[in-house]
MDAnalysis code that builds the backbone (N, CA, C; Angstrom):
import MDAnalysis as mda
import numpy as np

u = mda.Universe.empty(648, n_residues=216, atom_resindex=np.repeat(np.arange(216), 3), trajectory=True)
u.add_TopologyAttr("name", ["N", "CA", "C"] * 216)
u.add_TopologyAttr("resid", np.arange(1, 217))
u.add_TopologyAttr("resname", ["GLU", "LEU", "LEU", "ASP", "VAL", "SER", "THR", "LEU", "TYR", "SER", "PRO", "PRO", "ASN", "ARG", "ALA", "GLN", "LEU", "ASP", "ASP", "GLU", "LEU", "ARG", "GLN", "GLN", "LEU", "LEU", "ARG", "VAL", "ALA", "GLU", "ASP", "ASP", "LEU", "GLU", "GLN", "GLN", "MET", "GLU", "VAL", "LEU", "ARG", "ASN", "PHE", "LYS", "GLN", "ALA", "HIS", "LEU", "LEU", "ARG", "VAL", "ALA", "ALA", "SER", "GLU", "VAL", "THR", "GLU", "VAL", "LEU", "PRO", "LEU", "MET", "LYS", "VAL", "SER", "ASP", "TYR", "LEU", "THR", "TRP", "LEU", "ALA", "GLU", "ALA", "ILE", "LEU", "ASN", "GLN", "VAL", "VAL", "LEU", "LEU", "ALA", "TRP", "GLU", "PRO", "LEU", "VAL", "GLU", "ARG", "HIS", "GLY", "ARG", "PRO", "GLU", "ARG", "THR", "ASP", "GLY", "GLN", "PRO", "CYS", "ASN", "PRO", "ASP", "PHE", "VAL", "VAL", "VAL", "GLY", "TYR", "GLY", "LYS", "LEU", "GLY", "GLY", "ILE", "GLU", "LEU", "GLY", "HIS", "ASN", "SER", "ASP", "LEU", "ASP", "LEU", "VAL", "PHE", "LEU", "HIS", "ASP", "ALA", "ALA", "SER", "GLY", "GLY", "SER", "THR", "ASP", "GLY", "ASP", "LYS", "PRO", "VAL", "SER", "ASN", "GLU", "GLN", "PHE", "TYR", "ALA", "ARG", "LEU", "GLY", "GLN", "ARG", "ILE", "VAL", "HIS", "ILE", "LEU", "SER", "THR", "ARG", "THR", "MET", "SER", "GLY", "GLN", "LEU", "TYR", "GLU", "VAL", "ASP", "THR", "ARG", "LEU", "ARG", "PRO", "SER", "GLY", "SER", "ALA", "GLY", "LEU", "LEU", "VAL", "SER", "SER", "MET", "ASP", "ALA", "PHE", "GLN", "LYS", "ARG", "ILE", "LEU", "CYS", "PHE", "LYS", "TRP", "THR", "GLU", "THR", "PHE", "LEU", "GLN", "ALA", "LEU", "SER", "LEU", "SER", "ARG"])
u.atoms.positions = np.array([
    [-9.684, 14.668, 19.901],
    [-9.852, 13.100, 19.848],
    [-10.219, 13.194, 21.339],
    [-9.467, 13.603, 22.511],
    [-9.412, 13.046, 23.679],
    [-11.166, 13.377, 24.488],
    [-11.097, 14.864, 23.689],
    [-12.710, 15.245, 24.539],
    [-13.650, 14.568, 24.000],
    [-13.918, 13.991, 22.912],
    [-14.810, 12.974, 22.447],
    [-14.805, 11.415, 23.029],
    [-15.252, 10.995, 24.337],
    [-15.169, 9.876, 24.793],
    [-16.165, 8.848, 23.691],
    [-17.046, 9.575, 23.316],
    [-17.923, 8.576, 22.332],
    [-17.403, 7.769, 21.392],
    [-16.275, 8.428, 20.827],
    [-15.549, 7.740, 19.961],
    [-14.005, 7.211, 20.702],
    [-13.420, 8.037, 21.311],
    [-12.491, 7.491, 21.887],
    [-11.953, 6.209, 22.052],
    [-13.536, 5.844, 22.918],
    [-13.050, 3.946, 22.816],
    [-13.890, 3.486, 22.694],
    [-14.075, 3.825, 21.247],
    [-15.296, 2.912, 20.407],
    [-14.538, 3.199, 19.200],
    [-13.549, 1.985, 18.973],
    [-12.734, 2.043, 17.854],
    [-13.637, 1.216, 16.870],
    [-13.192, 1.640, 15.055],
    [-14.737, 1.711, 13.793],
    [-13.461, 0.273, 13.384],
    [-14.801, 0.017, 12.710],
    [-14.383, -1.520, 11.508],
    [-14.406, -1.049, 10.379],
    [-13.740, -1.507, 9.525],
    [-12.740, -1.511, 8.589],
    [-13.483, -0.829, 7.578],
    [-14.544, -1.043, 7.150],
    [-15.311, 0.136, 6.496],
    [-15.657, 1.137, 7.126],
    [-15.671, 1.391, 8.184],
    [-15.583, 3.249, 8.971],
    [-14.677, 3.430, 8.405],
    [-13.608, 2.970, 8.794],
    [-12.215, 3.844, 8.475],
    [-12.022, 3.979, 6.760],
    [-12.570, 3.375, 6.660],
    [-12.388, 3.744, 4.609],
    [-12.998, 4.973, 4.687],
    [-14.220, 4.962, 5.113],
    [-15.442, 5.626, 4.567],
    [-14.922, 7.420, 5.779],
    [-14.217, 7.305, 6.989],
    [-13.646, 8.393, 7.716],
    [-12.546, 8.840, 6.889],
    [-11.606, 7.752, 6.576],
    [-10.489, 8.828, 5.500],
    [-10.862, 9.709, 4.616],
    [-11.922, 8.576, 3.731],
    [-12.428, 8.865, 2.116],
    [-13.248, 10.676, 2.282],
    [-13.957, 10.608, 3.575],
    [-14.427, 11.913, 3.209],
    [-13.582, 13.113, 4.089],
    [-12.134, 12.613, 4.319],
    [-11.764, 14.003, 5.149],
    [-10.962, 14.037, 3.771],
    [-10.380, 13.572, 2.792],
    [-9.529, 13.532, 1.683],
    [-10.680, 14.745, 0.805],
    [-11.886, 14.420, 0.881],
    [-12.653, 15.076, -0.713],
    [-12.967, 16.398, -0.014],
    [-12.153, 16.987, 1.348],
    [-12.314, 17.982, 1.929],
    [-11.294, 18.989, 1.306],
    [-9.925, 18.202, 0.735],
    [-8.932, 18.677, 0.121],
    [-8.918, 18.629, -1.289],
    [-8.286, 20.091, -2.066],
    [-8.468, 20.185, -3.158],
    [-7.573, 19.044, -3.940],
    [-7.733, 18.379, -5.015],
    [-7.041, 17.404, -6.102],
    [-5.756, 17.461, -6.064],
    [-5.141, 18.968, -6.322],
    [-4.133, 18.849, -6.546],
    [-3.196, 19.718, -5.410],
    [-3.619, 19.355, -3.971],
    [-3.181, 19.911, -2.940],
    [-2.410, 18.570, -2.333],
    [-1.256, 18.311, -3.084],
    [-0.652, 17.024, -2.282],
    [-0.185, 17.079, -0.704],
    [0.078, 18.282, -0.636],
    [0.769, 18.551, 0.587],
    [0.178, 18.133, 1.949],
    [-1.444, 19.131, 1.327],
    [-2.592, 19.600, 2.325],
    [-2.907, 17.852, 2.576],
    [-3.364, 16.907, 1.421],
    [-3.296, 15.860, 1.529],
    [-2.586, 14.552, 2.668],
    [-1.135, 15.075, 2.445],
    [-0.308, 14.666, 3.160],
    [-0.698, 14.341, 4.288],
    [-1.249, 15.858, 4.797],
    [-1.075, 16.375, 6.235],
    [-2.321, 15.604, 6.706],
    [-3.289, 15.037, 6.148],
    [-4.730, 14.507, 6.446],
    [-4.339, 13.434, 6.417],
    [-3.486, 12.786, 6.149],
    [-3.402, 11.322, 6.322],
    [-1.957, 11.035, 7.453],
    [-1.202, 11.698, 7.788],
    [-0.981, 11.524, 8.900],
    [-1.872, 12.011, 9.900],
    [-2.517, 13.005, 9.805],
    [-3.359, 13.203, 11.149],
    [-4.231, 12.365, 11.501],
    [-4.660, 11.717, 10.429],
    [-5.819, 10.681, 10.442],
    [-5.314, 9.471, 11.165],
    [-3.966, 8.905, 10.678],
    [-3.331, 8.085, 11.471],
    [-2.657, 8.426, 12.703],
    [-2.605, 9.586, 13.116],
    [-2.405, 10.357, 14.737],
    [-3.794, 9.988, 15.264],
    [-4.367, 10.394, 15.016],
    [-5.716, 10.254, 15.928],
    [-5.820, 8.505, 16.258],
    [-6.145, 8.163, 15.006],
    [-6.594, 6.538, 15.337],
    [-5.231, 5.866, 16.300],
    [-3.976, 6.396, 16.094],
    [-3.353, 5.788, 17.058],
    [-3.594, 5.744, 18.712],
    [-4.048, 7.338, 18.721],
    [-4.442, 7.843, 19.861],
    [-5.676, 6.704, 20.567],
    [-6.421, 6.876, 19.389],
    [-7.783, 5.502, 19.958],
    [-7.410, 4.360, 20.345],
    [-6.513, 3.985, 19.153],
    [-6.038, 2.437, 19.437],
    [-5.707, 2.179, 20.972],
    [-4.221, 3.253, 21.098],
    [-3.677, 3.009, 22.883],
    [-5.086, 3.102, 23.948],
    [-5.786, 4.073, 23.968],
    [-6.608, 4.137, 24.950],
    [-7.440, 3.254, 25.077],
    [-7.870, 2.527, 23.662],
    [-8.695, 1.250, 23.986],
    [-7.864, 0.514, 24.102],
    [-6.539, 0.279, 24.154],
    [-5.804, -0.811, 24.790],
    [-5.611, -0.495, 26.457],
    [-4.821, 0.009, 26.708],
    [-4.868, 0.949, 28.491],
    [-6.260, 0.744, 28.879],
    [-7.514, 0.616, 28.572],
    [-8.890, 0.713, 29.324],
    [-8.802, -0.865, 28.850],
    [-8.518, -1.768, 28.425],
    [-8.787, -2.473, 27.657],
    [-10.063, -2.958, 27.088],
    [-10.584, -1.742, 26.037],
    [-11.657, -2.107, 25.877],
    [-11.244, -2.959, 24.302],
    [-10.426, -2.867, 23.821],
    [-9.754, -4.315, 22.959],
    [-8.373, -5.166, 24.231],
    [-8.575, -6.174, 23.190],
    [-7.638, -7.089, 23.445],
    [-6.693, -6.692, 22.356],
    [-5.296, -7.915, 23.200],
    [-4.034, -7.409, 22.702],
    [-4.115, -8.183, 20.886],
    [-4.905, -9.123, 20.606],
    [-5.076, -9.578, 19.078],
    [-5.695, -8.574, 18.535],
    [-6.716, -8.138, 18.981],
    [-7.911, -7.090, 18.177],
    [-7.147, -5.498, 18.135],
    [-6.097, -5.113, 18.709],
    [-5.141, -4.314, 18.551],
    [-4.331, -4.131, 17.237],
    [-3.635, -5.708, 16.915],
    [-3.140, -5.779, 15.686],
    [-4.054, -5.598, 14.613],
    [-5.246, -6.019, 14.915],
    [-6.268, -6.081, 13.444],
    [-6.696, -4.493, 13.134],
    [-6.762, -3.832, 14.575],
    [-7.144, -2.595, 14.266],
    [-5.670, -1.953, 13.626],
    [-4.978, -1.466, 13.948],
    [-3.621, -1.463, 13.384],
    [-3.508, -1.253, 11.622],
    [-3.581, -3.179, 11.584],
    [-3.208, -3.414, 10.069],
    [-4.727, -2.989, 9.294],
    [-5.761, -2.834, 9.726],
    [-6.924, -2.087, 9.168],
    [-6.843, -0.275, 8.463],
    [-6.100, -0.353, 9.526],
    [-6.055, 1.467, 9.526],
    [-4.866, 1.831, 8.280],
    [-3.457, 0.466, 8.270],
    [-2.498, 0.712, 7.195],
    [-3.674, 0.487, 5.965],
    [-4.477, -0.601, 5.971],
    [-4.443, -0.799, 4.721],
    [-5.704, 0.409, 4.393],
    [-6.517, 1.211, 4.896],
    [-7.366, 2.202, 4.412],
    [-6.348, 2.867, 3.788],
    [-5.303, 3.444, 4.512],
    [-4.257, 4.196, 4.220],
    [-4.109, 4.315, 3.154],
    [-2.868, 2.861, 2.673],
    [-2.521, 2.552, 1.832],
    [-3.657, 2.581, 0.882],
    [-5.493, 2.571, 0.795],
    [-6.094, 2.376, -0.428],
    [-5.820, 3.845, -0.961],
    [-6.067, 4.629, 0.171],
    [-6.040, 6.188, -0.554],
    [-4.506, 6.500, -0.513],
    [-3.961, 6.416, -0.761],
    [-2.341, 6.682, -1.263],
    [-2.383, 6.218, -2.656],
    [-2.768, 5.051, -2.499],
    [-2.613, 4.665, -4.301],
    [-3.503, 5.072, -5.220],
    [-4.691, 5.668, -4.763],
    [-5.468, 7.077, -5.367],
    [-4.877, 8.231, -5.575],
    [-3.941, 8.322, -5.175],
    [-3.043, 10.318, -4.851],
    [-2.370, 9.827, -5.571],
    [-1.766, 9.152, -5.930],
    [-0.544, 8.330, -6.860],
    [-0.858, 8.282, -8.302],
    [-1.910, 7.483, -7.948],
    [-2.857, 7.181, -9.495],
    [-2.947, 8.328, -10.531],
    [-4.073, 9.199, -10.050],
    [-4.818, 9.913, -10.063],
    [-4.173, 11.455, -11.496],
    [-2.701, 11.715, -10.551],
    [-2.023, 12.628, -11.580],
    [-0.965, 12.142, -12.625],
    [-0.713, 10.917, -12.389],
    [-0.246, 9.995, -13.146],
    [-1.049, 9.851, -14.696],
    [-2.272, 9.633, -14.323],
    [-2.856, 9.437, -15.395],
    [-3.758, 10.591, -15.974],
    [-3.642, 11.614, -15.027],
    [-3.883, 13.021, -16.069],
    [-2.765, 13.247, -16.823],
    [-1.604, 12.818, -16.568],
    [-0.731, 13.466, -17.449],
    [-0.138, 12.471, -18.631],
    [-0.148, 11.387, -18.493],
    [0.700, 10.316, -19.356],
    [-1.053, 9.303, -19.838],
    [-2.240, 9.352, -19.523],
    [-3.259, 8.852, -19.867],
    [-3.168, 7.070, -18.992],
    [-3.896, 6.511, -19.251],
    [-3.471, 5.083, -18.750],
    [-3.064, 3.870, -19.749],
    [-2.288, 3.012, -18.268],
    [-1.505, 1.689, -18.858],
    [-2.433, 1.102, -20.066],
    [-2.276, 0.073, -20.859],
    [-2.637, -0.760, -21.332],
    [-2.489, -2.001, -21.410],
    [-3.972, -2.481, -20.625],
    [-4.027, -4.418, -20.502],
    [-3.473, -5.154, -22.186],
    [-3.082, -6.243, -22.111],
    [-3.097, -7.249, -22.944],
    [-3.968, -7.139, -24.084],
    [-5.064, -7.093, -23.672],
    [-6.268, -7.238, -24.538],
    [-6.939, -5.803, -25.271],
    [-6.099, -4.460, -25.290],
    [-6.398, -3.249, -25.525],
    [-6.813, -2.491, -24.417],
    [-7.440, -2.750, -23.538],
    [-8.347, -2.002, -22.923],
    [-7.796, -1.459, -21.452],
    [-7.821, 0.204, -21.153],
    [-7.152, 0.498, -20.032],
    [-7.086, -0.139, -18.692],
    [-6.102, 0.537, -18.231],
    [-5.916, -0.484, -16.810],
    [-6.547, 0.679, -16.142],
    [-7.209, -0.002, -14.902],
    [-7.922, 0.778, -13.978],
    [-7.793, -0.206, -12.363],
    [-7.238, 0.155, -11.608],
    [-5.730, 0.824, -11.928],
    [-4.897, -0.633, -12.694],
    [-5.475, -1.832, -12.340],
    [-4.642, -3.326, -12.658],
    [-2.812, -3.320, -11.787],
    [-3.210, -2.544, -10.252],
    [-1.821, -2.391, -9.598],
    [-2.526, -2.932, -8.309],
    [-1.476, -3.769, -7.720],
    [-1.953, -5.140, -6.465],
    [-0.676, -4.322, -5.614],
    [-1.199, -3.801, -4.496],
    [0.151, -3.741, -3.360],
    [0.075, -5.171, -2.412],
    [1.186, -5.816, -2.619],
    [0.986, -6.956, -1.484],
    [1.736, -6.798, -0.211],
    [1.078, -7.297, 0.999],
    [1.464, -6.427, 2.058],
    [2.571, -7.964, 2.744],
    [3.941, -8.012, 2.881],
    [4.534, -9.240, 3.570],
    [4.480, -8.855, 5.307],
    [5.335, -9.719, 5.876],
    [5.569, -9.136, 7.050],
    [4.356, -9.092, 7.906],
    [4.449, -8.203, 8.571],
    [3.657, -8.176, 10.134],
    [2.035, -7.394, 9.351],
    [2.429, -6.808, 8.297],
    [1.090, -5.951, 7.581],
    [0.150, -6.852, 6.664],
    [0.875, -8.256, 5.956],
    [0.698, -9.156, 5.431],
    [-0.044, -10.354, 6.739],
    [0.689, -10.753, 7.493],
    [0.168, -11.073, 8.599],
    [-1.066, -10.566, 9.696],
    [-1.521, -9.935, 9.540],
    [-2.127, -8.673, 10.202],
    [-1.669, -8.812, 11.744],
    [-0.737, -8.651, 12.033],
    [0.253, -8.514, 13.169],
    [0.875, -6.683, 13.384],
    [0.301, -6.013, 12.743],
    [1.179, -4.529, 12.920],
    [1.097, -3.984, 14.315],
    [2.350, -3.753, 14.879],
    [2.471, -3.144, 16.065],
    [2.421, -1.420, 16.000],
    [2.557, -0.602, 17.139],
    [2.214, 0.857, 17.219],
    [3.276, 1.410, 15.841],
    [4.499, 0.734, 15.937],
    [5.848, 1.202, 15.259],
    [6.080, 0.497, 14.107],
    [5.296, -0.955, 13.505],
    [5.743, -1.390, 12.439],
    [6.198, -0.750, 11.738],
    [6.360, -1.453, 10.584],
    [7.123, -0.717, 9.140],
    [6.148, -1.080, 8.383],
    [6.162, -0.933, 6.940],
    [5.367, -1.902, 5.994],
    [6.236, -2.600, 5.100],
    [6.215, -3.716, 4.659],
    [7.036, -4.806, 3.833],
    [5.915, -5.116, 2.415],
    [6.236, -4.135, 1.421],
    [5.354, -3.874, 0.598],
    [5.531, -4.620, -1.027],
    [5.125, -5.247, -1.875],
    [5.743, -5.521, -3.060],
    [4.627, -4.873, -3.800],
    [5.155, -4.054, -5.169],
    [4.397, -3.827, -6.325],
    [3.932, -4.547, -7.324],
    [2.907, -4.895, -7.793],
    [2.888, -5.834, -9.080],
    [1.760, -5.133, -10.071],
    [1.961, -5.208, -11.163],
    [0.726, -4.810, -12.238],
    [0.559, -5.511, -13.240],
    [-0.465, -5.266, -13.865],
    [-1.164, -6.361, -14.686],
    [-0.884, -5.933, -16.372],
    [-0.165, -4.909, -16.584],
    [-0.632, -4.139, -17.841],
    [0.308, -5.173, -19.134],
    [0.500, -5.017, -20.233],
    [1.049, -5.409, -21.189],
    [2.137, -5.548, -21.199],
    [3.095, -5.841, -21.976],
    [4.925, -6.263, -21.752],
    [4.934, -4.978, -22.873],
    [5.734, -4.230, -23.069],
    [6.011, -3.233, -23.918],
    [5.331, -2.353, -24.596],
    [4.017, -2.092, -23.549],
    [2.864, -1.536, -24.443],
    [3.320, 0.199, -23.309],
    [2.109, 1.093, -23.610],
    [2.515, 2.133, -23.403],
    [0.863, 2.749, -22.937],
    [1.140, 4.090, -22.751],
    [-0.027, 4.853, -21.903],
    [-0.706, 5.793, -22.947],
    [-1.986, 5.849, -23.045],
    [-2.858, 6.308, -24.113],
    [-2.875, 7.866, -24.015],
    [-2.176, 8.617, -23.366],
    [-2.053, 9.939, -23.226],
    [-1.743, 11.089, -24.009],
    [-1.741, 11.915, -23.655],
    [-0.821, 12.977, -24.777],
    [0.333, 12.765, -24.614],
    [1.026, 12.553, -23.530],
    [2.184, 12.657, -23.036],
    [2.451, 10.985, -22.912],
    [2.909, 10.014, -23.632],
    [3.083, 8.551, -23.645],
    [4.257, 8.129, -23.131],
    [4.201, 7.562, -22.194],
    [5.320, 6.756, -21.390],
    [4.805, 5.280, -21.344],
    [6.030, 4.306, -21.395],
    [5.430, 2.753, -21.365],
    [4.977, 2.547, -20.508],
    [4.730, 1.044, -20.349],
    [3.731, 0.952, -19.131],
    [4.530, 0.734, -17.714],
    [5.952, 0.107, -18.440],
    [6.531, -0.473, -17.320],
    [7.106, 1.271, -16.859],
    [7.404, 2.103, -17.209],
    [7.719, 3.223, -16.458],
    [6.529, 3.973, -16.289],
    [5.332, 3.885, -16.477],
    [4.477, 4.139, -15.365],
    [4.037, 3.773, -14.075],
    [4.192, 2.834, -13.791],
    [3.788, 2.299, -12.759],
    [5.157, 2.228, -11.956],
    [6.412, 2.217, -12.754],
    [7.153, 2.371, -11.868],
    [7.628, 3.831, -10.917],
    [6.720, 4.629, -11.736],
    [6.589, 6.430, -11.066],
    [5.442, 6.085, -10.061],
    [4.861, 5.454, -10.331],
    [3.658, 5.052, -9.434],
    [4.093, 4.360, -8.165],
    [5.202, 3.568, -8.064],
    [5.701, 2.928, -7.105],
    [6.014, 3.638, -6.070],
    [7.026, 4.651, -6.847],
    [8.269, 5.951, -6.396],
    [7.213, 6.871, -5.901],
    [6.326, 7.269, -6.275],
    [5.273, 7.947, -6.099],
    [4.510, 7.813, -4.836],
    [4.072, 6.674, -4.226],
    [3.456, 5.487, -2.885],
    [4.112, 5.503, -1.932],
    [5.639, 5.382, -2.386],
    [6.342, 5.346, -1.450],
    [6.546, 7.285, -1.000],
    [6.765, 7.365, -1.897],
    [7.029, 9.047, -1.215],
    [6.086, 9.403, -0.610],
    [4.529, 9.275, -0.817],
    [3.728, 9.660, 0.280],
    [3.936, 9.343, 1.644],
    [4.052, 7.967, 1.455],
    [4.043, 6.916, 2.280],
    [5.438, 7.634, 3.605],
    [6.446, 7.824, 3.121],
    [7.690, 7.686, 3.981],
    [8.108, 9.237, 3.932],
    [7.961, 9.987, 3.508],
    [8.543, 11.509, 3.424],
    [7.976, 12.161, 4.920],
    [8.732, 13.184, 5.515],
    [8.756, 13.598, 6.576],
    [8.213, 14.837, 6.463],
    [6.790, 15.188, 7.304],
    [6.363, 16.464, 6.822],
    [6.535, 16.711, 8.541],
    [5.291, 18.161, 8.606],
    [5.741, 19.136, 9.501],
    [4.825, 17.823, 10.757],
    [3.753, 17.342, 10.646],
    [3.314, 16.365, 11.410],
    [3.929, 14.493, 11.486],
    [4.932, 14.549, 10.775],
    [5.819, 13.410, 10.683],
    [6.007, 12.722, 9.789],
    [5.767, 11.090, 10.157],
    [6.120, 10.313, 8.663],
    [5.072, 9.542, 8.882],
    [4.412, 9.051, 7.630],
    [3.035, 7.763, 7.871],
    [3.988, 6.462, 8.541],
    [4.729, 5.532, 7.358],
    [5.332, 4.690, 7.653],
    [6.608, 4.400, 7.042],
    [7.378, 3.816, 7.477],
    [8.934, 3.563, 6.880],
    [8.557, 2.240, 5.564],
    [8.989, 2.156, 4.990],
    [8.498, 1.246, 4.013],
    [9.809, 0.569, 3.451],
    [9.189, -0.772, 3.288],
    [10.628, -1.471, 3.295],
    [9.870, -2.276, 1.924],
    [10.660, -2.259, 0.433],
    [10.697, -3.068, -0.747],
    [11.582, -3.454, -1.078],
    [12.228, -4.258, -0.688],
    [13.017, -5.266, -0.433],
    [13.095, -6.585, -0.900],
    [11.763, -6.944, -0.577],
    [11.191, -8.446, -0.606],
    [10.358, -8.452, -2.020],
    [10.733, -7.505, -2.733],
    [10.197, -7.590, -3.999],
    [11.381, -8.936, -4.648],
    [10.255, -9.126, -6.032],
    [10.956, -10.617, -6.214],
    [12.587, -10.792, -7.024],
    [13.051, -9.228, -6.902],
    [14.504, -9.299, -7.794],
    [15.265, -8.708, -6.706],
    [14.756, -8.396, -5.619],
    [15.418, -7.756, -4.515],
    [15.881, -6.316, -4.702],
    [16.793, -5.838, -3.807],
    [16.645, -4.035, -4.018],
    [17.326, -3.989, -5.387],
    [17.856, -4.839, -6.188],
    [18.527, -4.461, -6.901],
    [17.731, -4.596, -8.210],
    [16.206, -4.940, -8.330],
    [15.302, -5.183, -8.899],
    [14.428, -4.189, -9.704],
    [13.429, -4.267, -10.224],
    [12.433, -3.563, -10.633],
    [11.448, -3.147, -9.544],
    [10.778, -1.916, -9.029],
    [10.531, -1.543, -8.148],
    [8.813, -1.975, -8.240],
    [8.457, -2.465, -9.317],
    [6.979, -3.042, -9.823],
    [7.353, -3.704, -10.954],
    [6.627, -4.623, -10.035],
    [7.089, -6.527, -11.058],
    [5.676, -6.494, -12.132],
    [5.911, -7.295, -13.124],
    [4.328, -7.447, -13.656],
    [4.189, -8.609, -13.071],
    [2.552, -8.801, -13.197],
    [2.269, -10.549, -12.773],
    [2.604, -11.784, -13.681],
    [2.781, -11.266, -14.691],
    [3.674, -12.511, -15.187],
    [4.922, -12.927, -14.578],
    [5.569, -11.525, -14.629],
    [6.965, -12.245, -14.427],
    [7.024, -12.496, -13.020],
    [6.321, -11.950, -11.848],
    [5.634, -12.679, -10.557],
    [5.542, -13.806, -10.457],
    [4.704, -14.228, -11.847],
    [3.894, -15.892, -11.750],
    [5.345, -16.571, -11.677],
    [5.854, -16.261, -12.752],
    [7.192, -17.170, -13.122],
    [7.918, -17.460, -12.278],
    [8.599, -16.726, -11.118],
    [9.268, -16.394, -10.220],
    [8.600, -17.504, -9.289],
    [7.906, -17.194, -9.293],
    [7.088, -18.072, -8.241],
    [6.996, -19.686, -8.467],
    [6.797, -20.048, -9.477],
    [7.122, -21.202, -10.115],
    [8.349, -21.466, -10.504],
    [8.921, -20.779, -10.548],
    [10.479, -21.082, -10.418],
    [11.084, -21.601, -9.162],
    [10.756, -20.793, -8.227],
    [11.241, -21.326, -6.523],
    [10.604, -22.457, -6.337],
    [9.123, -22.660, -6.532],
    [8.277, -23.955, -5.993],
    [9.252, -25.359, -6.919],
    [9.185, -25.185, -7.937],
    [10.277, -25.977, -8.720],
    [11.386, -26.307, -8.094],
    [12.437, -25.380, -7.767],
    [13.443, -25.598, -6.958],
    [13.579, -25.921, -5.897],
    [12.168, -25.615, -5.135],
    [12.475, -26.162, -3.725],
    [11.780, -27.696, -3.992],
    [11.107, -27.970, -5.019],
    [10.898, -29.709, -5.084],
    [12.010, -30.333, -5.305],
    [12.872, -29.663, -6.051],
    [14.484, -30.594, -6.758],
    [15.239, -30.687, -5.523],
    [15.031, -29.373, -4.949],
    [15.799, -29.679, -3.336],
    [15.452, -30.591, -2.350],
    [14.266, -30.526, -2.307],
    [13.406, -31.523, -1.175],
    [13.824, -33.070, -1.870],
    [13.459, -33.335, -3.595],
    [13.632, -34.266, -3.553],
    [15.068, -34.867, -3.934],
    [16.028, -34.217, -3.410],
    [17.877, -34.312, -3.608],
    [17.825, -34.472, -1.936],
    [17.489, -34.033, -1.355],
    [17.607, -34.571, -0.052],
    [16.708, -35.417, 0.522],
    [15.964, -36.036, -0.421],
    [15.591, -37.038, 0.124],
    [16.450, -38.045, -0.388],
    [17.148, -38.321, -1.484],
    [17.478, -39.567, -2.309],
    [19.330, -39.506, -1.360],
    [19.615, -38.679, -0.797],
    [20.389, -39.074, 0.078],
    [20.829, -40.180, 1.123],
])
């Protein structure tokens, strides 16, 4: 990375980050999670070096540095979701939506905090909330079916594991999931319907408190 000046001071855009990481992971066997995790960590470290080099030489202004770091995290998250999703589908099949169609993946990673605000720094953690849109009470369509809720709970756990496990190359990101709808005591992955109802309840409570304050 240091020797190749042509790339060291030429930060890629979001699409280029996605493509570069995808190409690197294609060189690794699909069932070799340990090596995939190493590729993810080396990819992040290489781009952190390029961010620092571009920042020190003022190729990138401060606002663009946070953009680059956020794009980097998003590119990594996209691939981590795929790496977590595919083995679970192979083992249990796909969860089903309310219309009976298989999920693909009908799963959302919501970034809160600095990730959601496109303000990541060099040592920022990731505040994440996981949501799915599978049918309540349904199950997967594989030979070893599990409930939709159980499938997505395992998916969320696997994502956190890939991101936060320390390997020889270090840790990808510290992950904080305490901002999920029901807090630390709630489910790691919530359904879209439950999340929407909680938002509506929160808005109603907020409106009620505002009205109460105005009436005093």
